[in-house]
C-alpha positions as CSV (number, residue, x, y, z in Angstrom):
1,X,0.0,0.0,0.0
2,X,1.2,3.5,-0.9
3,X,0.2,6.0,1.7
4,X,0.7,9.7,1.2
5,X,0.2,12.3,3.9
6,X,-0.3,15.6,2.1
7,X,-0.3,18.1,5.0
8,X,1.6,16.7,8.0
9,X,2.0,20.1,9.7
10,X,-1.7,19.8,10.5
11,X,-0.3,17.6,13.4
12,X,2.1,19.2,15.9
13,X,5.7,18.0,15.3
14,X,6.1,16.7,18.9
15,X,3.2,14.3,18.5
16,X,4.3,10.9,17.0
17,X,2.1,9.9,14.0
18,X,1.7,6.1,14.3
19,X,2.2,4.1,11.2
20,X,-0.2,1.3,10.1
21,X,0.9,-2.2,11.1
22,X,0.6,-3.7,7.5
23,X,3.3,-3.4,4.9
24,X,3.3,0.0,3.2
25,X,5.3,2.8,1.7
26,X,4.9,6.1,3.6
27,X,5.5,9.5,1.9
28,X,4.9,12.7,3.8
29,X,4.6,16.3,2.8
30,X,4.4,19.3,5.2
31,X,2.1,21.3,2.8
32,X,0.4,20.5,-0.5
33,X,-1.1,23.2,-2.7
34,X,-4.0,22.6,-5.1
35,X,-1.6,22.6,-8.0
36,X,0.5,19.8,-6.4
37,X,-2.3,17.5,-5.2
38,X,-2.7,15.3,-8.3
39,X,1.0,14.8,-8.8
40,X,1.7,13.9,-5.2
41,X,-1.3,11.6,-4.9
42,X,-1.3,9.9,-8.3
43,X,0.4,6.7,-7.0
44,X,-1.4,6.6,-3.6
45,X,-3.7,3.9,-2.5
46,X,-4.4,5.9,0.6
47,X,-4.2,9.7,1.2
48,X,-4.1,11.2,4.6
49,X,-5.1,14.9,4.8
50,X,-6.6,17.5,7.0
51,X,-7.6,20.3,4.6
52,X,-6.4,19.6,1.1
53,X,-9.3,19.9,-1.4
54,X,-10.4,16.8,-3.2
55,X,-12.9,17.9,-5.9
56,X,-14.5,15.6,-8.4
57,X,-11.9,16.8,-11.0
58,X,-9.0,15.9,-8.7
59,X,-10.3,12.5,-7.8
60,X,-11.0,11.6,-11.4
61,X,-7.3,11.9,-12.0
62,X,-6.4,9.4,-9.2
63,X,-7.6,6.0,-10.4
64,X,-5.5,4.1,-7.8
65,X,-6.9,6.0,-4.8
66,X,-9.1,3.9,-2.5
67,X,-9.2,5.8,0.8
68,X,-9.0,9.4,2.0
69,X,-8.3,9.3,5.7
70,X,-9.0,12.7,7.3
71,X,-7.1,14.0,10.3
72,X,-10.2,16.0,11.1
73,X,-13.9,15.8,11.7
74,X,-15.1,18.1,8.9
75,X,-15.4,16.6,5.5
76,X,-16.3,19.8,3.6
77,X,-13.0,19.7,1.7
78,X,-14.1,16.5,0.0
79,X,-16.7,16.1,-2.7
80,X,-18.4,13.2,-0.9
81,X,-20.9,12.5,-3.8
82,X,-18.1,12.2,-6.3
83,X,-16.0,10.1,-3.9
84,X,-18.8,7.6,-3.5
85,X,-19.4,7.4,-7.3
86,X,-15.7,6.9,-7.9
87,X,-15.5,4.2,-5.2
88,X,-13.2,6.2,-2.9
89,X,-13.9,5.7,0.8
90,X,-13.7,8.8,3.1
91,X,-13.1,8.3,6.8
92,X,-13.1,11.2,9.3
93,X,-12.4,11.2,13.0
94,X,-14.9,12.3,15.7
95,X,-14.9,12.6,19.4
96,X,-11.2,13.4,19.9
97,X,-11.7,17.0,21.1
98,X,-14.5,16.5,23.5
99,X,-12.3,17.7,26.4
100,X,-10.1,20.4,24.8
101,X,-12.7,22.4,22.8
102,X,-15.1,22.9,25.8
103,X,-12.1,23.9,28.0
104,X,-11.1,26.4,25.3
105,X,-14.6,27.8,25.3
106,X,-14.5,28.2,29.0
107,X,-11.2,29.9,28.8
108,X,-12.6,32.4,26.3
109,X,-15.6,33.0,28.5
110,X,-13.4,33.9,31.4
111,X,-11.1,36.0,29.2
112,X,-14.1,38.0,28.0
113,X,-15.9,38.3,31.3
114,X,-12.8,39.4,33.2
115,X,-11.3,41.5,30.3
116,X,-8.1,39.5,30.7
117,X,-6.6,40.4,27.3
118,X,-7.1,44.1,28.0
119,X,-5.3,43.9,31.3
120,X,-2.5,41.9,29.7
121,X,-2.0,44.3,26.8
122,X,-1.8,47.2,29.2
123,X,1.1,45.6,31.0
124,X,3.1,45.4,27.7
125,X,2.9,49.2,27.8
126,X,3.7,49.4,31.5
127,X,0.4,51.1,32.3
128,X,0.2,49.6,35.8
129,X,3.6,51.0,36.6
130,X,2.4,54.5,35.7
131,X,-0.7,54.1,37.9
132,X,-1.0,56.3,41.1
133,X,-3.2,53.7,42.9
134,X,-2.7,50.0,43.6
135,X,-5.0,49.1,40.8
136,X,-7.2,50.7,38.1
137,X,-10.7,50.0,36.6
138,X,-10.5,50.7,32.9
139,X,-12.3,47.5,31.7
140,X,-15.4,45.7,32.8
141,X,-15.3,42.7,35.1
142,X,-18.4,40.6,35.4
143,X,-19.1,37.2,37.0
144,X,-19.3,34.0,35.0
145,X,-21.6,32.5,37.6
146,X,-25.2,33.4,37.0
147,X,-24.7,34.2,33.3
148,X,-27.0,32.7,30.7
149,X,-25.1,30.5,28.1
150,X,-26.9,30.0,24.8
151,X,-25.6,26.9,23.0
152,X,-26.2,26.5,19.3
153,X,-25.7,22.8,18.6
154,X,-26.4,20.0,21.1
155,X,-24.0,17.4,19.9
156,X,-21.0,16.0,21.8
157,X,-19.2,19.4,22.2
158,X,-22.3,21.5,22.8
159,X,-23.5,19.0,25.5
160,X,-20.1,19.0,27.2
161,X,-19.8,22.7,27.3
162,X,-23.3,22.9,28.8
163,X,-22.3,20.4,31.5
164,X,-19.2,22.3,32.5
165,X,-21.0,25.7,32.4
166,X,-23.8,24.3,34.6
167,X,-21.1,23.2,37.1
168,X,-19.8,26.8,37.2
169,X,-23.3,28.1,38.1
170,X,-24.3,29.3,34.6
171,X,-27.8,28.8,33.3
172,X,-27.6,26.9,30.0
173,X,-30.1,27.1,27.2
174,X,-30.0,25.2,23.9
175,X,-31.3,26.6,20.6
176,X,-33.6,24.8,18.3
177,X,-32.6,24.9,14.6
178,X,-33.4,28.3,13.0
179,X,-36.8,28.2,11.3
180,X,-37.9,25.0,13.0
181,X,-41.6,24.5,13.1
182,X,-41.4,22.1,16.1
183,X,-39.4,22.9,19.3
184,X,-38.0,19.7,20.8
185,X,-38.0,19.1,24.5
186,X,-34.9,20.6,26.1
187,X,-34.6,23.3,23.4
188,X,-35.8,26.9,23.0
189,X,-36.6,28.7,19.8
190,X,-33.4,30.0,18.0
191,X,-34.4,33.6,18.2
192,X,-35.3,33.4,21.9
193,X,-31.9,32.0,22.8
194,X,-30.2,34.8,21.0
195,X,-32.3,37.4,22.9
196,X,-31.9,35.8,26.4
197,X,-28.2,34.6,26.3
198,X,-25.4,36.6,27.9
199,X,-23.0,34.4,25.9
200,X,-23.8,32.6,22.7
201,X,-21.4,29.7,21.7
202,X,-21.6,28.0,18.3
203,X,-21.2,24.2,18.0
204,X,-23.4,23.3,15.1
205,X,-22.2,21.8,11.8
206,X,-21.7,23.9,8.7
207,X,-24.4,23.3,6.2
208,X,-26.3,25.4,3.6
209,X,-28.8,26.2,6.4
210,X,-26.2,27.3,8.9
211,X,-23.8,29.3,6.7
212,X,-23.9,32.9,7.9
213,X,-26.2,31.8,10.7
214,X,-24.8,34.7,12.7
215,X,-25.4,37.8,10.5
216,X,-26.4,41.4,10.8
217,X,-30.0,40.5,11.5
218,X,-29.3,37.8,14.1
219,X,-26.7,39.9,15.8
220,X,-29.3,42.6,16.4
221,X,-31.3,40.1,18.3
222,X,-28.6,39.7,20.9
223,X,-28.2,41.8,24.0
224,X,-25.8,44.8,23.7
225,X,-24.0,43.2,26.7
226,X,-23.7,39.8,25.1
227,X,-20.7,37.9,23.8
228,X,-20.3,35.6,20.8
229,X,-18.0,32.6,20.8
230,X,-17.2,30.5,17.7
231,X,-15.1,27.4,17.9
232,X,-17.2,25.6,15.3
233,X,-16.8,26.6,11.7
234,X,-15.8,30.0,10.4
235,X,-18.5,30.4,7.8
236,X,-21.2,30.1,10.5
237,X,-20.5,33.9,11.0
238,X,-20.8,36.7,8.6
239,X,-17.4,38.3,9.3
240,X,-18.1,41.8,8.1
241,X,-21.4,41.9,10.0
242,X,-19.6,40.9,13.2
243,X,-17.0,43.6,12.8
244,X,-19.7,46.2,12.4
245,X,-21.6,44.8,15.4
246,X,-18.5,45.0,17.5
247,X,-17.7,48.5,16.3
248,X,-21.2,49.7,16.8
249,X,-21.5,47.9,20.2
250,X,-24.5,45.9,18.9
251,X,-22.9,43.2,21.0
252,X,-20.2,43.6,23.7
253,X,-17.5,41.3,22.5
254,X,-16.6,38.2,20.5
255,X,-14.0,35.4,20.7
256,X,-13.2,33.3,17.6
257,X,-11.1,30.3,17.0
258,X,-12.2,29.8,13.4
259,X,-12.5,32.1,10.4
260,X,-14.0,31.7,6.9
261,X,-10.6,31.3,5.2
262,X,-7.8,29.6,7.1
263,X,-5.1,30.8,7.2
264,X,-6.8,34.2,6.8
265,X,-5.6,36.9,4.4
266,X,-4.0,39.8,6.2
267,X,-6.8,42.1,5.0
268,X,-9.5,39.8,6.6
269,X,-11.9,42.3,8.3
270,X,-11.7,40.5,11.6
271,X,-7.9,40.2,11.6
272,X,-7.7,43.9,10.8
273,X,-10.3,44.7,13.6
274,X,-8.4,42.6,16.2
275,X,-5.6,45.1,16.2
276,X,-7.9,48.0,17.2
277,X,-10.9,46.4,19.0
278,X,-10.4,45.5,22.7
279,X,-13.6,43.5,22.6
280,X,-12.3,40.9,20.1
281,X,-10.2,37.8,20.7
282,X,-8.9,35.6,17.9
283,X,-7.1,32.3,18.4
284,X,-5.7,30.4,15.3
285,X,-7.9,27.3,15.1
286,X,-6.2,25.6,18.1
287,X,-9.2,24.9,20.4
288,X,-9.0,21.2,19.3
289,X,-5.2,20.8,19.7
290,X,-4.3,19.7,23.2
291,X,-1.7,17.0,23.3
292,X,-4.1,14.4,24.5
293,X,-6.7,15.3,21.8
294,X,-4.1,15.2,19.0
295,X,-2.7,11.9,20.2
296,X,-6.2,10.4,20.2
297,X,-6.8,11.9,16.7
298,X,-3.7,10.3,15.1
299,X,-4.4,7.0,16.7
300,X,-7.9,7.0,15.4
301,X,-6.6,7.8,11.9
302,X,-4.3,4.8,12.1
303,X,-7.3,2.7,13.2
304,X,-9.5,4.0,10.4
305,X,-6.8,3.0,7.8
306,X,-6.2,-0.5,9.3
307,X,-10.0,-1.1,9.5
308,X,-10.4,-0.1,5.9
309,X,-7.6,-2.3,4.7
310,X,-8.9,-5.3,6.8
311,X,-12.5,-5.0,5.7
312,X,-12.5,-2.9,2.5
313,X,-14.9,-0.4,4.1
């Protein structure tokens, strides 16, 4: 079996990537551009990738390819319909980040509620040293306990962040799908959650129905004191609308771990805004990436490959 890993830097270098136990040839590239994909994958029986695009056109040029093993949960970089028609199996990995993503969300909640980034940036400019009192009060500090957390998406991650938030004394409410005619038990209407929540956190999948779920209109439903957190998928949020909502104080703050394009262009409106807005935190899609989570991920990728070779599915 020829195995080609097209973007190995999607895994931290200090995490050992286990190799399958069967006989194979392993070729590894740190990055692969769209122009390089066919040439590098043309002799592969199995491709491992995180974010390399496999369109119908690309896969039609890879007659030997039997399996695309993803080092990720999302499959939106693969034309799944074309893969099925061409007899190419696609295996993703789920459940590896059920500890680290909720912990990252909690970290962002505390950072926003206690204005931690503002205090930190002040100290780089030695502002405390210039203060005439033992402390100063330039930024808001509010309690996490007693806050209402609105969760969009009640899967593994949404459920776990709800459990942790409840343990901290937060009131957790879950949003029904936008536009749903029937409200399931344990859910509230989407618009009601936006109106009532002090913090809205996104954990729903990216689909045609959820793209730009958070936009100019839905942002206006939120409290002017509310925060938005997105550790799900970048396109869930209309980026320009969010910048305008933060600048106009339509909402109080936002914390994002994902953007529409990754890595972002330097002129991305949110990247530009982060330099001037104290109420915006951006982390570079690392909410999933604790050592334990990545180790679980690569072990599951190995298992997916071995299961496929053993069973053909």
